[in-house]
Phi, psi and omega in degrees: 000334180298318182292329180291313181300317181300319182299332181290340177272353189296318188246002194235015172067217180282137179232140175278118187307316181298313179299320179296317179301309180300325174296316179292329181281348176098014179294139184238036173289158183296324181297315180290319179294323177295317176303317179293321183296310187288343181249017177056034181241000185307323179300342179260017175292114180095007186293334182226069184298339183254008184286118185280151179292329179298314181294318177302311182297324176298316176301315178297315179302317182295320182288327175292316178299321183277003178060034175263337174236158177218149175269136183271172181297331181270011173088009178265171180242150175209163178292143168273176173303316178297321180294320179298329176284350184244014177294132186287148180295339180291350184298335184296339180283347180295338179275359187254358181254164176210080177287337180295318181274327186234358193295328187290334188229018183305311184292312187296313180301317184289323173303320178296313180304309179299320181290316177305309181299318178298312178299317179299320184293336179267352179304130178079358181250302176196158176245014179261091178201162179276109181288146178295330179229143180236353177290138179305331181302322181269310191294323183287322180291320177292323176296320177296320174299320178295317183296322184286325192221027186305316184294322181265349186305306185303310181293322183292316182294319178299314181298316183295311179302317180300318179294317181293310178302327181292343181264000180253155172301145188306318182294329178292309179302317178299314181303310181297315184300330184282349182267354182279148175235153180182201182298113178067019169213142184239124185283162177262155175281149184307321186294338178281342186254336184288137183298154186305320183285359176244008187292328181289141179284146003270011184297324179297320178294320182292322179299311180295310183294329180300322180286318183295317183294325182288323173304311180296323177298316181292319179299321182299339177278003178231071185292354177274351186284145175300316182299320178293317179303319178294318183271353186310315180304326182286329172300316185287329180296339177285346177270168168289113187292320180296316175304319182298323180290321180290319177304308182304319178294318177299317179294337178274355172105004178288148180276170177304310183296323178293322183290320177303321185282317182295317184267350177066042181237156184273165182299326179296324178291322175299321175303311180299319178297313180300318178294318174294321176303315177298319177297333184268338197238110178300332182257030175305135180285071183302324184295340180282335186242359175242112184290155181297329178297310182295323182298311183295323175297313183289332177292337182274350181289148180258174179085174182283124187302329181293336185263001175305138178256120185298320183297324176288320181290318183290340178290335181251333184238142176269091180223133178289152178302322176307306186296316176308301181295322181289327174297316178297319179297316177301320181291319179295317179298324178291326174297321178295334179265355185287000000 
């Protein structure tokens, strides 16, 4: 675990220890999500939901004692020169996972994919085999899928998997394909396929999930696929469901006041939903929620926008927190597209 925590500081400068812990644990308050976004760590939200604070603090203490990390005057932590020389090579994989989008259902969704493929491969051949899943949650949904699409299912699933894998690097596609089981072939467990230098946790988990997350990302680009339609409910479960309802009402043209009345929620909750919506959506309509006056005022401020303190700014400028935070998010997204 020490090497993993050390790797988080490699590209992201100074980090607040408490915020980093809550991010890794999966806390989804707007302050934690914003912390992750501005430090390019949002994709790791929820990567270690069972990581205890005691174990985390022990890891930080070890890294400080080994002089791989150092504490700054403002109570944050950063890499030392020695720490920069000891960043593990596995750190490159951190940019390939997306727990923010898929973390809540990664395992369940992938087990469904494996089970659908197994069942499909046996259709028309035999029904005498040991199924990968026996829980009704899996068996009933797959049974319904077969009833709806039995005749076209084998060819269609084959075409869909082939198309998705063709868009992935060969080594990633091969890794995932080797985990499949079906008629006359038995898949391997992930621990049998993960390279030796990734066997230590959580690197083994990150290696496996990076490939699975890439698969889900590619599948999401094909809403016409049978497999996407089958998994669609689980894609949505990864989102904040309350935020999704607020977003839909805004997209239908309702005002903030109307949504507060319809949904019986407070203005602060609307703010939280707007911020999470912006963090999730590259085409978020910033112009709708940031007034031209607020934008002009914020554009005149000096210093790094990520470091602005809202309490200091609002003392001089009359700007809502919602506009302030959305402007910061917009600026970072614009930098990413520059």
